[in-house]
N, C-alpha and C positions, 0 to 999 in steps of 0.2 A: 549214320550218326549214332553214337553210343548213348547209353542211358544217362551218363553224366552230362553230356552236351545237351540232350533233350531237356533234362531238368533245369539246367542253367538258362537255356533259351526261353523256356516256358516261364520261369521266375521273372526274367527280365521283361518279357512281353506283358505279363500281368501287372508288374510294377509300373511300367511305362503307361499302360492304359489308365490305371488309377490316377497317376500324376497328371496325365493329359486332361482327363475329365474334370479333375479338381480345379486345374488352372483355367480351363475353358469356361467353366460355369461359376467361377469364384465371384464374379460381379453380382450374381443373383443373390448371394448371401447379404450383400449390401442392400439390395432391393428389399429383401425380407426384413432386415433390421429397420430400415427406414419405414416400411409399411406398417410394422408392428408398433414402433415407438411413436411415429408422427400422429398428432391429433388432427381430426378432421377440421377443416376451416369452417368457422361459423358464418352465417349470413351477415352481410353488412347492411347498414341502413341505406347507404347510397345505391344499393342494388335496385331499390325501388325506382330510381331515376333513370335506369337503363332504358333506352328506346326499344320499342317493339319492332321486331323484324317480321317479314312476311315469309311464310314457309309452306311447304307441301309435305304431308306425311304419306308415305307410299309403302305398299306391300305387294310382293309378287306371290299370288295365291294360285295353287293348283289343287282343285277339289277340296276346298276348305270351308264348305258350307256349314260345318259343325261349329267352327270357332270364329269365323270372320266377323260375325255380328258383335262379339265381345270386344274384339280389337277396336272396331269402329266406335262402339259405345264408349270405351275408355278414352279414345281420342276426342270425342265430342264433349267429354266431361272435363277437359283440360282447363286449368285455371289460367286461361290465356284468351285474348280476344278472338272469338270464333271467326270473325271476318278476315283474320290474318293467318288462318290455318285451314288449308284445303286438304281433303282426304281422298287419296286415289287408291284404287285397287286394280292391279294388273291381273285380270283373270287369264292365267297362262295355260292354254290347252286344257281348259276345264271340261269335264263331261258331267258335272253335277250342277247344282243351283247356286254356285258361289257368286256369279255375277248378279243374279236376281236378288239374293239375300243382301249383297253389298249395296245395291241400288236402293233397296227398300229401307236400309238403315242410313241412307244419306250420303254414301260415298260416290265419288265420280269413278265410273268403271271404264277401263280400257281393255278390250278383249284382244288376245293375241293367240294366233294359231300357227305353230311352227314345230313340227315333230322332229325336225332334223337338228336345229339348234336349241337343244334343251338346256334348262338350268336358269338359275336366278340371274347370273351375269348377263345372259342374252336378253332376258326379260327387262332388266334395268336399262340396258342399252337401247332397246326398242322404245321404252317409255321416255327416256331423256331426249331422244331424237324426235319423238312425237311431240313432246312438250315445246321443243324449240320452234317447231312450225306453228303450234297452237297459240302460245303466249309470248314467245320470244325469250331473250336471255336476261331481261331485267325485271321480270315479273316477281320472281322469288329470290330471297337471300340465299336459300339453300333448301335441302331436302332431308327429312328424317326417314330412315329406312327401317322397317320392322318385319318380323316374321308374322304370318297370319295367326299363329297360336298365341301371340303375346297379349298381355294386358299391361297398359301403360299407366304408371303413377300419375296422378292428376297434376303434379308440379313439373312433370318431365319437360315439356316444351318451354315453360317459363325459366327453368334452371339452365337448360341448354342455350336459350336465347341470351341469358346474362353472361354465360361463359363465352359465347361467340362474340358478343358485342364488347366485352372487356378484355379479351385475349386475342393474340395474333395467331389464330388457328385457321387452317384451311379445311380441316375435317375434325370430328370429335367422336369419341366413343363414350358410352355411359356405363352405369352400374347394372350388371346383369344378374338379376335375382331369379328365383324359381317359384312357380305357382303350384308345384306338386312335389316339393322336397321329400316329404315323408311317405310317398306312395310305396316305395320299397328301396332296397339297397342300391339298385341301378339308378333310379332317379335322384337319390340322395348323393351318390358319388358324382354324377354329372353336375348336379347343382353346386356341390362343394368345389368342384374343379373350376367352374366359372367364377365363383366367389373368390377363390384363390387368385385367379387371373386378375380380377378387379383390384383386390387388396394388395397383392404382392408383385404385380407387374405394372399395370397401368397407373395405379396410384403413386408408387415411387417414381415411375417415369415422369409423371407430371410434376412432381415435387423437385426432381433433379433436372428438369428442363430438357428432357430428351423425348424422342418420338414415342407415342403410344401406338397401339395396334387395334384396329377395329375388329369386332368379333361377331360377324354374321348378322347381328340384329341390334337395334337400339343405337344406331350410329347416325351421324350427321355428315353431309358433304356439301360444301358451299357451291353456289352457282358458278363461281369463277373457276373452280376445279373442273366442273362438268364442261364448261366452255373450253378450258385449256386442253382437256383430253378429247374433246369432240364427242362426248357421250360417256359411256362406261365400257372401255375396251378390256375388261377383265373377265375372262371366260374359262379359267381353269376350274377344277372341282372345288377349290377353296378360293373363290374370287375375293373374299374379304382379306385374306392374308396376302394375296397377290397385290391388291390395292395398297396395303400397308407397306409391303416391301418396295413397291414402285415409288411410294411417297418418300421412304427413307433414302432411296437412291437419288431421287430428284430434289431432295431438300424441302419437300412439302411437309408442313407441320401438322401433325395429328395430336390433338389434345384429349383431355379426359375431364368429364364432368361427374364428380362423385355424388352430387346431389340429385342427379337425374336417374331414376330407377325404372327398369322395365322387367316385367315378370315373364319368364320363358317357360314353356312346357318341355320337360325332359322325357326321354324314352323311359318306358317302364319294363321293358323286356330286354334280356341280353341280346336277343336277335336284332331288335331295333337298334340298340346301342352299337352292336357290332357293325351293322350296315352303315350307320351314320359315321362311325369312326374309321371305317374302311375307306369311305369317300374322303375324309379328312387326310388320312395317311397317304392315299394315292395323290391327293392334291398337293401335299407337301413334297412328294417326290417330283411332281411336275414343276413346282417352284424351284427345287434344287437344280433341276435340269436347265431351267430357263434363266434363273437369276443369280446363281451362286457366283459366277464370274463377275457380274456387275456389283454384287455386294462386297466382294473382296476388293475390287477396284475402289469402291467407295470408302472402305476402311483405310486403305493405304494412300490413295490419292487425295481424297477429300477429308481424311481424318474424321470420319463420321462414326461416332459411337453408336448411333441408331442403326447403321448398317451392320455393325458387329453384333448388336443385340438381336436384330432380326435374323442374322446368319445363325447365331446360337440357338434361337427359338425354332428355326426350321431345319437345322442340320440333321441328317439321318444318322445321328450318333448311336441310336439304339441298335442299328444294324452292325456297327462296329463292335458293340458289346456282345451282341448275339454271336458274331463271328468268333470272338475270343472265347466265349463260353463253349461253342462247338469244338474249338480247337482243344480246350481242356478235356471235354468229354471224349474226343477222339483219342487223345493221348492216354487217358485213363483206360479206355477199352483196349488200346494197344498193349498197355502194361499188364492186362489181365492174363495174357498169354505168355508172359515172361516169368522166369523164376523169381522168387521173393528175395532178391538180393536187397542190400541196403538202398541202392540207388533207385531200384524199382519201387520199393515201398515209399521212399521220399517223394518220388515223382507222382505216385498215386495220391499221396497225402496233399501235395501242393494243388493238384487238380480238384480234389474234393473240397478242400478248404476254400479255394477261390470260388467255386460254384456255389457253395453254401453261403459264404460270406457275401457274395454278390446279391443273392435274393434276400438274405436277412437285412443287409444294409439298405437295399432299395425299399423294403417294407418299412423299416424304422424311419428312413428319411421321409417317405410320403406320409407316414403316420404322424410324424412331428409337424410337417407342413400342414396337414389336415387339422391337427390340434390347434396350431397357431391361427389358422383361418377361422375355425369354429369360435375360438375365444375373441378374435378381433371383430367378427361379424355376428356375434351372439344375438344382438337385438334385431338384426335384419333377417334372421332365420326364424320364420313364424311357425315353429312346431314345438312340441313339448320337450322338456329337458331330456327325458329318457330317449326319445328318438334322435335327438342331437348327438348323444354319446353312442347310442347303439350302432348307428351307421358309420361311425368314425373308424371302426376296426375293419370294415370291408372296403374303405376308400383305397388303401394301398393295393388291394387285390385288383380293384377296378383299373388303377393306373398301370399295374404290371401286365394286365391283359392287352395293353398296347403292343407288347412284344410279339405274340402270335399274329396280331392284326397287321403289324408292320411287315412281318415276313410274307403273309398271304398277299398283302397289297402290292408287294414288290413284283409279283408274278401275275396277278389276276387283273383282267380288264375290269375297270370299275366305271360305272355310270351313275348319274343322279337317279335316286329312287324315291318315290313318294312315301312319306311316313304319315300314318293316320293320326290325327289329333282329336282331342276331346275337349268340350266346353267345361269350364269349372262351374261349381254350384253357385257361388256368390262372387260376382265381379266386384262388388263394392268393398269386399274384404281386402282387395289388393290395391285400393286407392287411398292415399293419404295415410299410409302406415309408417312413413319415415320418422 
């Protein structure tokens, strides 16, 4: 193939990639517009008349003695009838004093020992099957699932109960905030990422009456869904997204409660963040392998926008972009050994412009989204103004680091790994801040 043909083919490929990505994700610009413009719904007077449901709050904890007490304390401080909220801790393969600390603070502890079937999905499945034998299927309306490092806003259960009792939802997700936003640029980027998810994905989804997606912690699942599924049959590395995808395919409605807030601890080192996001990336590949066909079927057969949304959210399109970048780099290197004819120079220019524009545009896009998120969630980010803006500039770099993570996750065997968490100094500072 001559240089003229290489140049023309490369130009066409680059152009088609940009067009495809633009069309594929165009709907998310609508989400961003809706999320930025729409005002949050105020509380209604008749919310006070909503009947109370009976719930269980559960967490799967592995060696979490440092933080488990704070989660339990925040759950016991809920503005909700204490006799209608039971707190369970699944002490999953613990080698520390998690079980003892949890019991001492008033939680019901269920210990699990299984080093073969590791992970939160297996622990939840074990719990639900255990509970069916212990209390039956009509004891609770549903379950709130938390991570052990969380602190829960005192209105969380009350607000989730109102949404569940007034909406036709089978599961719900909540507003995921951070308890260590300003620790450093890693924690700030992670925090902003989840705030973006709440404001510009789940909030618009709820307003537009399409399915939301649960996000690891601070979510609710009804008893009828547990009964329907025979437990929790979601055991991939990203069991939360697996559940969300399965719900979209089966027409199970996942809602969003913007007034229910949970504070999550974010990684503070790049190594921790890399390990965590490596698991997420590998989990997305697992979902691609298992569910892509069913999602596509749901789009065309059932005309499900939720299936399209989840397909776009989980599709490994970063790999496609990486492939095209590598092609441009290869062509550029190939041209270095050629004479500096007009076509050689033009081909090199096309390669360099595409590579540079890709990274510049990705940075500017994520900087813009980060800015919109910061402005939208200003009051909910409890740090000083300087730190809010300081960490905004590193947010795009954090997002772009998914590129090498995605490449490594494609080839590396990934398993769940324990991440050490730390207690916060003042638990009361995270309750009643809304």
